[in-house]
N, C-alpha and C positions, 0 to 999 in steps of 0.2 A: 469843291474848289473845279472848275474846267482847267484845262493844259490851256485850252486859248485863251488868251488878254481877249476884252470886249473893247470897243473903240473909247468908249471913255476910261477904260483904265490904262489902254493905252497913252492918251490925250497926256492923263496925271502922269505917267510915268514921264514921260518928256517931259512936263512942266518943274520935275523935282531934276532929272538931270539940268536941266537949264538953271536951275536956280544955284543947282553944286556947282556947275561949269563958271556961273559968274562970282564964284568966293575968291578970294587969294587961295595960292593952293596949300599952305601952313592949314586953314579953314577947314580946308577940304579933309585933310587929311587925319587933321584931329577924330574926325567924328567917325572914321573910317580907323582908325586905330580902336576909338572905345569898342569900337561895334562886334571887333574882329577879339579883345579882349573880354568882354560880355559873356559871347557864345565860343568862344573855344571853352576846353573842357582840360584842365591841367592832366596830369599825370598822379595816377594813385587818387580822383576823384572818386567821388561814394556813388555807388553801380545802384540807380530807384530802376524798377520793375513797375510800370505802373499798370494794371490791368485794363485793357482800353475794350468795352464790348456794346454791342449795340442797346441800347433803347436807355442807356445809363445818361446820368444829368450832368450834364457841359462842367457845369460850376464844380461839383466835386471833383473832376478833373484839373479844372484849369487853375483855383485856387490853389492846391496844393504843389502843383507842376509848377507856374509861373514863383513859387520859393523857389525849388531845387532847382530852377535855373537861374537864380539872380544868386545861388550857393555856388553855381559851377557844378551843379554835381552832374553824371554823367547819366542820364534818361532815359528809357526805351518803354517808349506805348507799347503792352504786349497784347496779339489776340492770338486765336487758332492760325490766322490767316493775315493778309495784307486789306480785304477787302475796305473798303472806309464805314466805321460806325455809324449808323443817325443816333441822333441825344435828341434830347428833350425842345432844346432850342433851337431843331431845327438846320444844324451845321452836322453833318460829319465830320467824324474826326479816324482820321487813317492811323491806322496803327503800323508801326517802322519795324513790326520784329515777330515773330512768330513765335510759339512756348518751346517749337524746336532749338530755337533760336538763341532763346535767352540765357544771358550766363546762370550758371547754376546757384552760386555763387553771390546773392546780392546784399547788398547794404543796406535796402528799405523794401520791403513788397509792398506794392501799394494797392486800395482796392477801395475803388470811387462807389457810390450810389447811384440810386436811378430804382425805384421796387419795382415795376414791371422787369426791367432789365434783372437786375439780382436774383428776382424768382427763378429766371430762366438759368443762371450760374449754378443756382443752389441746386438744379436737376439734372446738370450734365457733367457726365463723368469726367469727359476733357478736362474742362477746367476746373474742376474739385482736384483732379488728382496734380495738374500745373500749380494747384494753389498752395496744396498741403504738402508737395516736392519740396517749392522753393522755401515755403515758411516753415519750414524744418529747418534749414541751413539759415535763413535771412537774420543780421542782426536784431533789424528791426521790422516787425512783423504789422501790417499799420490800417486804418481804412477809414472814411467819411460817411455820412451820415450809412445808407443801408449797404455800405459796404460790406460792417460787420457781419451781416448773415451770411455771408459770400464765405467772408472766412469761419466762422464759427459751422457751416453746413460741412467745411474742408478741416473739422475739427479741432481747428486752430486756436479758440478760445476756452477751451475746457479746462473748467478751475479757474477761468482769468476773469478779470472787473472787465465790464465792456461797456460802450454806450452805444448807440445808433439813432437812427430817427424817431422822433416822440413817438408816432404813428403805430408802430411797430415794434419796438422796445422791448415788448414784454415778449418777444420772441425768441429772445436771447439766452435765457432758461431754458427753455426746449431740446435746446443743442451744448446745456452743458455750462453757458456762460452764466455771471452770476453778472445783471444787470444794474449798474450804476450810475443815478442820471448825473450829467454834466456837460459841460461845453466839449472838454475834451476830458478821456480819462485812461490812466496809465497805470499796469499792473506790469510789471518786470522788464520786456521787454514787448508787450503790447501797447498801443497806440492807436486809442478809436477815438472819432469825433463826431459829435453830434448830427445835423440836418444841416445839407445844401453850403450854408455860410461859415457852420466853422471848419470848414476847411482853411482860412486863414489862418484862427488859431491855432490849429492843429500843427499848418505847417510852420507855426513861429516857435512851436514846444516843440517839436522834435528837430528843428535849425537849432534850436539854445543845447539839445540834448549830445546832439552831433556835432556841434562847431563852437559851443559856446553862446552866455547871451549877448554877450557884444555883435556879435555877429549875426543873429536874430534880433539887434534891437537896429540894426542897420537894415535889415532888409525890410523890417516890418516901416522904419523911417522912407524908403523906396516906396515904397507901398502908399505913403501917406494913411494910412492904417488908423485912423483913430474912428470907430464907426460912431454915429450919431443918431440911431432911426428917428423916423417922424415919429413912430408911435411904439408903444409898449404893449407887444402884437405878439413875437417870438416865441412864445410857448406857447401851453396848456396853460398854464397858471396863468399868465397874462391874461392870453387872449377869453379867458373865462367859459364856462362849463356847454353856454349857448353857439357858442363861435364854434370851438371843439368838438363838440358832439353836431354840427351841420357838418364841418370839415370831416372825421370819422364816416358818417352815411356817405360822403359824394366818395371816400375812397373805399368803401366796402369792397368792392369785388377784388382790388388788387391786396387788400390788406388779406384778404380770406384766401386768396392765393397762395399768395406768403406765409402763410399760416400752416396751410399743406404742407409748401414743402418744408416747412423746418420741423412740420411735426414728424415727416421721412428721412430726413437727414436726421431726428434726433433716434430714431428706429437703425437706422445704419450707424448710426454710432455706439449702437448697445444700450441707449439712454429710457 
C-alpha cells in the first residue's frame, strides 16, 4: 500500500473526521476506548509467529490471523526481511519481523498455504531452518492448506497425523506424515487445517484448545461464522470425478513441482 494517500482517500478520511466531530464527546470516547482495548495486547498474551512468504494465499493467513487478533494474541508476521510479500489476491502483505528478530519460544508457529509459495519454501534451507528451529519449541505447531507441506519438509510432521489441501495431501507421507482427511486434524500439539477456507475452522479449534470453548464461541459469534455455501462442491467427493479431474489437470504443473520438492525433502529426512 502506498505511503501517500490519494485525493479520494483524503476526502473519505475528512468525512469520517467530520462525522466523529459531530458526535457528543462521550460517543466519540466509547469507540476510541473500544478500539484501544481490541488492539492492545495484554501482558502474557500468547505469542504467535505467522510465516509470511511470497505467493501465499492471502485468505490462508487472514482467517487465522483474525481469530488470533480477536483473542488479543501477540502476533508477528515473520519473513526473511520486511519486503511486502505478494499474494494470490493481488494484495501485498508486509512482514513486521525478520527470522532473526522472531521470539525463540512461540506459543504458536503457523504456516499458511499457497502451492507455488510453499513449494519454494520447501526447497529453501533458510526457511526450513527457521521453521524447524521454532517448531521444536513451540507449544503448538500449526498450518492451513499447503502450509503443512512446509512443516513436513522441515521434519515437524514425521510420525504425526496431518491434513493439507486436497490436491496435494497425498504428498505428506513422502515426508513421514500420516495423511488423515479432515477439515482440521489434531495429533498431540500438531494442528493442521485443510484448504483455504478451513482457516477459520482451524482458528476456532485452536482458540478452544488455548483459551477454552467459551472464548472460541465468542470469536465465532464476532465473525458471524455460520457458513451456508450455495453449492455442495467444496471437496472432491462433493464436486464429483469430472470436475475434480479437470481441476487436477489445470494444476498439474504446480502439483508436479510440489511432488518433486516433497520427494527431495523426504530424501533429506532420510526417508
